[in-house]
PDB file with one MODEL, atoms N, CA, C and O in Angstrom:
MODEL        1
ATOM      1  N   MET A   1      -8.911   7.910 -15.824  1.00  0.00           N
ATOM      2  CA  MET A   1      -7.643   7.732 -15.139  1.00  0.00           C
ATOM      3  C   MET A   1      -7.442   6.247 -14.823  1.00  0.00           C
ATOM      4  O   MET A   1      -8.393   5.540 -14.490  1.00  0.00           O
ATOM      5  N   ASN A   2      -6.225   5.798 -14.930  1.00  0.00           N
ATOM      6  CA  ASN A   2      -5.913   4.401 -14.638  1.00  0.00           C
ATOM      7  C   ASN A   2      -6.009   4.123 -13.148  1.00  0.00           C
ATOM      8  O   ASN A   2      -5.813   5.011 -12.318  1.00  0.00           O
ATOM      9  N   LYS A   3      -6.312   2.885 -12.830  1.00  0.00           N
ATOM     10  CA  LYS A   3      -6.443   2.462 -11.434  1.00  0.00           C
ATOM     11  C   LYS A   3      -5.414   1.377 -11.125  1.00  0.00           C
ATOM     12  O   LYS A   3      -5.009   0.618 -12.006  1.00  0.00           O
ATOM     13  N   LEU A   4      -5.002   1.317  -9.868  1.00  0.00           N
ATOM     14  CA  LEU A   4      -4.110   0.278  -9.375  1.00  0.00           C
ATOM     15  C   LEU A   4      -4.817  -0.481  -8.272  1.00  0.00           C
ATOM     16  O   LEU A   4      -5.471   0.122  -7.421  1.00  0.00           O
ATOM     17  N   LYS A   5      -4.694  -1.792  -8.279  1.00  0.00           N
ATOM     18  CA  LYS A   5      -5.193  -2.600  -7.171  1.00  0.00           C
ATOM     19  C   LYS A   5      -3.989  -2.945  -6.303  1.00  0.00           C
ATOM     20  O   LYS A   5      -3.053  -3.600  -6.760  1.00  0.00           O
ATOM     21  N   VAL A   6      -4.019  -2.503  -5.055  1.00  0.00           N
ATOM     22  CA  VAL A   6      -2.903  -2.704  -4.140  1.00  0.00           C
ATOM     23  C   VAL A   6      -3.367  -3.605  -3.006  1.00  0.00           C
ATOM     24  O   VAL A   6      -4.426  -3.382  -2.418  1.00  0.00           O
ATOM     25  N   ARG A   7      -2.559  -4.639  -2.699  1.00  0.00           N
ATOM     26  CA  ARG A   7      -2.913  -5.582  -1.645  1.00  0.00           C
ATOM     27  C   ARG A   7      -1.814  -5.611  -0.596  1.00  0.00           C
ATOM     28  O   ARG A   7      -0.629  -5.633  -0.930  1.00  0.00           O
ATOM     29  N   LEU A   8      -2.207  -5.610   0.676  1.00  0.00           N
ATOM     30  CA  LEU A   8      -1.273  -5.737   1.794  1.00  0.00           C
ATOM     31  C   LEU A   8      -0.957  -7.213   1.981  1.00  0.00           C
ATOM     32  O   LEU A   8      -1.856  -8.009   2.257  1.00  0.00           O
ATOM     33  N   VAL A   9       0.315  -7.590   1.835  1.00  0.00           N
ATOM     34  CA  VAL A   9       0.681  -9.002   1.879  1.00  0.00           C
ATOM     35  C   VAL A   9       1.490  -9.367   3.114  1.00  0.00           C
ATOM     36  O   VAL A   9       1.775 -10.545   3.331  1.00  0.00           O
ATOM     37  N   LYS A  10       1.865  -8.388   3.926  1.00  0.00           N
ATOM     38  CA  LYS A  10       2.673  -8.659   5.111  1.00  0.00           C
ATOM     39  C   LYS A  10       2.130  -7.833   6.268  1.00  0.00           C
ATOM     40  O   LYS A  10       1.665  -6.711   6.064  1.00  0.00           O
ATOM     41  N   GLY A  11       2.184  -8.370   7.463  1.00  0.00           N
ATOM     42  CA  GLY A  11       1.689  -7.667   8.638  1.00  0.00           C
ATOM     43  C   GLY A  11       2.575  -6.491   9.017  1.00  0.00           C
ATOM     44  O   GLY A  11       3.694  -6.363   8.519  1.00  0.00           O
ATOM     45  N   LEU A  12       2.077  -5.639   9.892  1.00  0.00           N
ATOM     46  CA  LEU A  12       2.764  -4.404  10.248  1.00  0.00           C
ATOM     47  C   LEU A  12       3.504  -4.475  11.577  1.00  0.00           C
ATOM     48  O   LEU A  12       4.061  -3.468  12.014  1.00  0.00           O
ATOM     49  N   ALA A  13       3.527  -5.632  12.231  1.00  0.00           N
ATOM     50  CA  ALA A  13       4.229  -5.766  13.504  1.00  0.00           C
ATOM     51  C   ALA A  13       5.731  -5.588  13.287  1.00  0.00           C
ATOM     52  O   ALA A  13       6.319  -6.233  12.420  1.00  0.00           O
ATOM     53  N   GLY A  14       6.339  -4.721  14.069  1.00  0.00           N
ATOM     54  CA  GLY A  14       7.778  -4.496  13.987  1.00  0.00           C
ATOM     55  C   GLY A  14       8.201  -3.594  12.850  1.00  0.00           C
ATOM     56  O   GLY A  14       9.391  -3.516  12.543  1.00  0.00           O
ATOM     57  N   ILE A  15       7.264  -2.909  12.215  1.00  0.00           N
ATOM     58  CA  ILE A  15       7.545  -2.034  11.078  1.00  0.00           C
ATOM     59  C   ILE A  15       7.648  -0.591  11.575  1.00  0.00           C
ATOM     60  O   ILE A  15       6.972  -0.213  12.533  1.00  0.00           O
ATOM     61  N   LYS A  16       8.490   0.213  10.928  1.00  0.00           N
ATOM     62  CA  LYS A  16       8.645   1.615  11.303  1.00  0.00           C
ATOM     63  C   LYS A  16       7.303   2.345  11.270  1.00  0.00           C
ATOM     64  O   LYS A  16       6.438   2.047  10.447  1.00  0.00           O
ATOM     65  N   GLN A  17       7.151   3.291  12.167  1.00  0.00           N
ATOM     66  CA  GLN A  17       5.894   4.030  12.268  1.00  0.00           C
ATOM     67  C   GLN A  17       5.582   4.783  10.975  1.00  0.00           C
ATOM     68  O   GLN A  17       4.421   4.848  10.571  1.00  0.00           O
ATOM     69  N   ARG A  18       6.580   5.345  10.330  1.00  0.00           N
ATOM     70  CA  ARG A  18       6.339   6.070   9.068  1.00  0.00           C
ATOM     71  C   ARG A  18       5.783   5.131   8.000  1.00  0.00           C
ATOM     72  O   ARG A  18       4.928   5.525   7.207  1.00  0.00           O
ATOM     73  N   HIS A  19       6.265   3.897   7.982  1.00  0.00           N
ATOM     74  CA  HIS A  19       5.775   2.942   6.997  1.00  0.00           C
ATOM     75  C   HIS A  19       4.364   2.489   7.343  1.00  0.00           C
ATOM     76  O   HIS A  19       3.545   2.282   6.447  1.00  0.00           O
ATOM     77  N   ARG A  20       4.072   2.334   8.624  1.00  0.00           N
ATOM     78  CA  ARG A  20       2.698   2.021   9.042  1.00  0.00           C
ATOM     79  C   ARG A  20       1.753   3.125   8.613  1.00  0.00           C
ATOM     80  O   ARG A  20       0.663   2.855   8.109  1.00  0.00           O
ATOM     81  N   ASP A  21       2.169   4.369   8.811  1.00  0.00           N
ATOM     82  CA  ASP A  21       1.341   5.511   8.419  1.00  0.00           C
ATOM     83  C   ASP A  21       1.120   5.542   6.908  1.00  0.00           C
ATOM     84  O   ASP A  21       0.037   5.895   6.442  1.00  0.00           O
ATOM     85  N   THR A  22       2.140   5.174   6.153  1.00  0.00           N
ATOM     86  CA  THR A  22       2.019   5.141   4.696  1.00  0.00           C
ATOM     87  C   THR A  22       1.017   4.081   4.256  1.00  0.00           C
ATOM     88  O   THR A  22       0.189   4.327   3.379  1.00  0.00           O
ATOM     89  N   VAL A  23       1.094   2.897   4.871  1.00  0.00           N
ATOM     90  CA  VAL A  23       0.147   1.831   4.538  1.00  0.00           C
ATOM     91  C   VAL A  23      -1.267   2.273   4.883  1.00  0.00           C
ATOM     92  O   VAL A  23      -2.199   2.030   4.116  1.00  0.00           O
ATOM     93  N   ARG A  24      -1.432   2.913   6.019  1.00  0.00           N
ATOM     94  CA  ARG A  24      -2.742   3.423   6.436  1.00  0.00           C
ATOM     95  C   ARG A  24      -3.233   4.486   5.451  1.00  0.00           C
ATOM     96  O   ARG A  24      -4.423   4.546   5.142  1.00  0.00           O
ATOM     97  N   GLY A  25      -2.313   5.324   4.959  1.00  0.00           N
ATOM     98  CA  GLY A  25      -2.658   6.347   3.978  1.00  0.00           C
ATOM     99  C   GLY A  25      -3.119   5.764   2.656  1.00  0.00           C
ATOM    100  O   GLY A  25      -3.899   6.385   1.933  1.00  0.00           O
ATOM    101  N   LEU A  26      -2.639   4.575   2.342  1.00  0.00           N
ATOM    102  CA  LEU A  26      -3.097   3.882   1.143  1.00  0.00           C
ATOM    103  C   LEU A  26      -4.475   3.265   1.348  1.00  0.00           C
ATOM    104  O   LEU A  26      -5.098   2.810   0.389  1.00  0.00           O
ATOM    105  N   GLY A  27      -4.958   3.244   2.592  1.00  0.00           N
ATOM    106  CA  GLY A  27      -6.286   2.713   2.873  1.00  0.00           C
ATOM    107  C   GLY A  27      -6.286   1.244   3.233  1.00  0.00           C
ATOM    108  O   GLY A  27      -7.332   0.595   3.203  1.00  0.00           O
ATOM    109  N   LEU A  28      -5.118   0.708   3.576  1.00  0.00           N
ATOM    110  CA  LEU A  28      -5.007  -0.712   3.915  1.00  0.00           C
ATOM    111  C   LEU A  28      -4.969  -0.889   5.423  1.00  0.00           C
ATOM    112  O   LEU A  28      -4.274  -0.157   6.128  1.00  0.00           O
ATOM    113  N   LYS A  29      -5.727  -1.873   5.915  1.00  0.00           N
ATOM    114  CA  LYS A  29      -5.797  -2.131   7.350  1.00  0.00           C
ATOM    115  C   LYS A  29      -5.445  -3.565   7.712  1.00  0.00           C
ATOM    116  O   LYS A  29      -4.796  -3.808   8.730  1.00  0.00           O
ATOM    117  N   LYS A  30      -5.868  -4.518   6.886  1.00  0.00           N
ATOM    118  CA  LYS A  30      -5.701  -5.930   7.215  1.00  0.00           C
ATOM    119  C   LYS A  30      -4.888  -6.637   6.138  1.00  0.00           C
ATOM    120  O   LYS A  30      -4.844  -6.194   4.990  1.00  0.00           O
ATOM    121  N   ILE A  31      -4.252  -7.728   6.513  1.00  0.00           N
ATOM    122  CA  ILE A  31      -3.505  -8.533   5.555  1.00  0.00           C
ATOM    123  C   ILE A  31      -4.481  -9.076   4.510  1.00  0.00           C
ATOM    124  O   ILE A  31      -5.599  -9.478   4.833  1.00  0.00           O
ATOM    125  N   ASN A  32      -4.040  -9.079   3.272  1.00  0.00           N
ATOM    126  CA  ASN A  32      -4.808  -9.523   2.096  1.00  0.00           C
ATOM    127  C   ASN A  32      -5.956  -8.596   1.733  1.00  0.00           C
ATOM    128  O   ASN A  32      -6.761  -8.940   0.868  1.00  0.00           O
ATOM    129  N   GLN A  33      -6.058  -7.443   2.356  1.00  0.00           N
ATOM    130  CA  GLN A  33      -7.056  -6.454   1.948  1.00  0.00           C
ATOM    131  C   GLN A  33      -6.579  -5.792   0.662  1.00  0.00           C
ATOM    132  O   GLN A  33      -5.395  -5.487   0.518  1.00  0.00           O
ATOM    133  N   THR A  34      -7.489  -5.574  -0.261  1.00  0.00           N
ATOM    134  CA  THR A  34      -7.169  -4.938  -1.534  1.00  0.00           C
ATOM    135  C   THR A  34      -7.947  -3.644  -1.665  1.00  0.00           C
ATOM    136  O   THR A  34      -9.138  -3.588  -1.358  1.00  0.00           O
ATOM    137  N   VAL A  35      -7.256  -2.592  -2.131  1.00  0.00           N
ATOM    138  CA  VAL A  35      -7.913  -1.319  -2.411  1.00  0.00           C
ATOM    139  C   VAL A  35      -7.576  -0.921  -3.841  1.00  0.00           C
ATOM    140  O   VAL A  35      -6.537  -1.300  -4.380  1.00  0.00           O
ATOM    141  N   GLU A  36      -8.466  -0.159  -4.438  1.00  0.00           N
ATOM    142  CA  GLU A  36      -8.259   0.342  -5.792  1.00  0.00           C
ATOM    143  C   GLU A  36      -7.984   1.837  -5.699  1.00  0.00           C
ATOM    144  O   GLU A  36      -8.799   2.600  -5.182  1.00  0.00           O
ATOM    145  N   LEU A  37      -6.817   2.244  -6.210  1.00  0.00           N
ATOM    146  CA  LEU A  37      -6.372   3.634  -6.101  1.00  0.00           C
ATOM    147  C   LEU A  37      -6.059   4.196  -7.481  1.00  0.00           C
ATOM    148  O   LEU A  37      -5.736   3.455  -8.409  1.00  0.00           O
ATOM    149  N   ALA A  38      -6.158   5.511  -7.600  1.00  0.00           N
ATOM    150  CA  ALA A  38      -5.797   6.173  -8.848  1.00  0.00           C
ATOM    151  C   ALA A  38      -4.287   6.076  -9.041  1.00  0.00           C
ATOM    152  O   ALA A  38      -3.525   6.148  -8.078  1.00  0.00           O
ATOM    153  N   ASP A  39      -3.867   5.914 -10.277  1.00  0.00           N
ATOM    154  CA  ASP A  39      -2.444   5.791 -10.613  1.00  0.00           C
ATOM    155  C   ASP A  39      -1.845   7.190 -10.750  1.00  0.00           C
ATOM    156  O   ASP A  39      -1.776   7.741 -11.849  1.00  0.00           O
ATOM    157  N   THR A  40      -1.414   7.756  -9.621  1.00  0.00           N
ATOM    158  CA  THR A  40      -0.810   9.084  -9.606  1.00  0.00           C
ATOM    159  C   THR A  40       0.619   8.974  -9.079  1.00  0.00           C
ATOM    160  O   THR A  40       0.967   7.976  -8.448  1.00  0.00           O
ATOM    161  N   PRO A  41       1.448   9.981  -9.328  1.00  0.00           N
ATOM    162  CA  PRO A  41       2.818   9.949  -8.793  1.00  0.00           C
ATOM    163  C   PRO A  41       2.862   9.855  -7.272  1.00  0.00           C
ATOM    164  O   PRO A  41       3.760   9.214  -6.726  1.00  0.00           O
ATOM    165  N   ALA A  42       1.921  10.476  -6.581  1.00  0.00           N
ATOM    166  CA  ALA A  42       1.902  10.419  -5.114  1.00  0.00           C
ATOM    167  C   ALA A  42       1.635   8.994  -4.629  1.00  0.00           C
ATOM    168  O   ALA A  42       2.301   8.513  -3.712  1.00  0.00           O
ATOM    169  N   VAL A  43       0.675   8.330  -5.236  1.00  0.00           N
ATOM    170  CA  VAL A  43       0.357   6.950  -4.847  1.00  0.00           C
ATOM    171  C   VAL A  43       1.521   6.032  -5.203  1.00  0.00           C
ATOM    172  O   VAL A  43       1.867   5.151  -4.416  1.00  0.00           O
ATOM    173  N   ARG A  44       2.127   6.219  -6.363  1.00  0.00           N
ATOM    174  CA  ARG A  44       3.285   5.416  -6.750  1.00  0.00           C
ATOM    175  C   ARG A  44       4.426   5.580  -5.744  1.00  0.00           C
ATOM    176  O   ARG A  44       5.093   4.604  -5.399  1.00  0.00           O
ATOM    177  N   GLY A  45       4.651   6.809  -5.274  1.00  0.00           N
ATOM    178  CA  GLY A  45       5.697   7.050  -4.277  1.00  0.00           C
ATOM    179  C   GLY A  45       5.405   6.345  -2.964  1.00  0.00           C
ATOM    180  O   GLY A  45       6.313   5.807  -2.331  1.00  0.00           O
ATOM    181  N   MET A  46       4.138   6.344  -2.549  1.00  0.00           N
ATOM    182  CA  MET A  46       3.760   5.651  -1.315  1.00  0.00           C
ATOM    183  C   MET A  46       3.973   4.151  -1.466  1.00  0.00           C
ATOM    184  O   MET A  46       4.452   3.495  -0.541  1.00  0.00           O
ATOM    185  N   ILE A  47       3.619   3.605  -2.628  1.00  0.00           N
ATOM    186  CA  ILE A  47       3.808   2.174  -2.873  1.00  0.00           C
ATOM    187  C   ILE A  47       5.294   1.827  -2.881  1.00  0.00           C
ATOM    188  O   ILE A  47       5.692   0.794  -2.342  1.00  0.00           O
ATOM    189  N   ASN A  48       6.110   2.678  -3.485  1.00  0.00           N
ATOM    190  CA  ASN A  48       7.551   2.423  -3.521  1.00  0.00           C
ATOM    191  C   ASN A  48       8.160   2.433  -2.125  1.00  0.00           C
ATOM    192  O   ASN A  48       9.090   1.673  -1.854  1.00  0.00           O
ATOM    193  N   ARG A  49       7.655   3.274  -1.245  1.00  0.00           N
ATOM    194  CA  ARG A  49       8.182   3.347   0.116  1.00  0.00           C
ATOM    195  C   ARG A  49       7.936   2.047   0.877  1.00  0.00           C
ATOM    196  O   ARG A  49       8.787   1.613   1.653  1.00  0.00           O
ATOM    197  N   VAL A  50       6.784   1.427   0.662  1.00  0.00           N
ATOM    198  CA  VAL A  50       6.432   0.214   1.406  1.00  0.00           C
ATOM    199  C   VAL A  50       6.320  -0.989   0.456  1.00  0.00           C
ATOM    200  O   VAL A  50       5.461  -1.852   0.640  1.00  0.00           O
ATOM    201  N   ASN A  51       7.187  -1.038  -0.552  1.00  0.00           N
ATOM    202  CA  ASN A  51       7.089  -2.086  -1.568  1.00  0.00           C
ATOM    203  C   ASN A  51       7.290  -3.488  -1.001  1.00  0.00           C
ATOM    204  O   ASN A  51       6.865  -4.457  -1.631  1.00  0.00           O
ATOM    205  N   TYR A  52       7.914  -3.633   0.152  1.00  0.00           N
ATOM    206  CA  TYR A  52       8.121  -4.943   0.766  1.00  0.00           C
ATOM    207  C   TYR A  52       6.888  -5.407   1.555  1.00  0.00           C
ATOM    208  O   TYR A  52       6.862  -6.532   2.054  1.00  0.00           O
ATOM    209  N   LEU A  53       5.879  -4.553   1.668  1.00  0.00           N
ATOM    210  CA  LEU A  53       4.658  -4.892   2.400  1.00  0.00           C
ATOM    211  C   LEU A  53       3.452  -5.085   1.484  1.00  0.00           C
ATOM    212  O   LEU A  53       2.484  -5.739   1.869  1.00  0.00           O
ATOM    213  N   VAL A  54       3.501  -4.527   0.287  1.00  0.00           N
ATOM    214  CA  VAL A  54       2.336  -4.527  -0.593  1.00  0.00           C
ATOM    215  C   VAL A  54       2.663  -5.173  -1.931  1.00  0.00           C
ATOM    216  O   VAL A  54       3.828  -5.357  -2.286  1.00  0.00           O
ATOM    217  N   ARG A  55       1.603  -5.513  -2.665  1.00  0.00           N
ATOM    218  CA  ARG A  55       1.738  -6.057  -4.011  1.00  0.00           C
ATOM    219  C   ARG A  55       0.697  -5.391  -4.884  1.00  0.00           C
ATOM    220  O   ARG A  55      -0.434  -5.164  -4.454  1.00  0.00           O
ATOM    221  N   ILE A  56       1.081  -5.076  -6.120  1.00  0.00           N
ATOM    222  CA  ILE A  56       0.130  -4.517  -7.084  1.00  0.00           C
ATOM    223  C   ILE A  56      -0.464  -5.677  -7.862  1.00  0.00           C
ATOM    224  O   ILE A  56       0.260  -6.436  -8.506  1.00  0.00           O
ATOM    225  N   ASP A  57      -1.788  -5.815  -7.803  1.00  0.00           N
ATOM    226  CA  ASP A  57      -2.506  -6.887  -8.497  1.00  0.00           C
ATOM    227  C   ASP A  57      -3.021  -6.370  -9.835  1.00  0.00           C
ATOM    228  O   ASP A  57      -3.228  -5.170 -10.015  1.00  0.00           O
ATOM    229  N   ASP A  58      -3.223  -7.287 -10.760  1.00  0.00           N
ATOM    230  CA  ASP A  58      -3.762  -6.915 -12.076  1.00  0.00           C
ATOM    231  C   ASP A  58      -5.261  -6.959 -12.074  1.00  0.00           C
ATOM    232  O   ASP A  58      -5.888  -6.676 -13.095  1.00  0.00           O
TER     233      ASP A  58
ENDMDL
END
């Protein structure tokens, strides 16, 4: 299965609680933290919801 590297590039202060929960669900806690996730439709949907907070790295 393909993997995605997702990095948190913006802090969570002043962000909606649902978006904070989504970032937490992706396994991200700190700015510039990177996690490797399976490339599934559920993960893609979570990334799309918080696309202004995260970046997909190669």
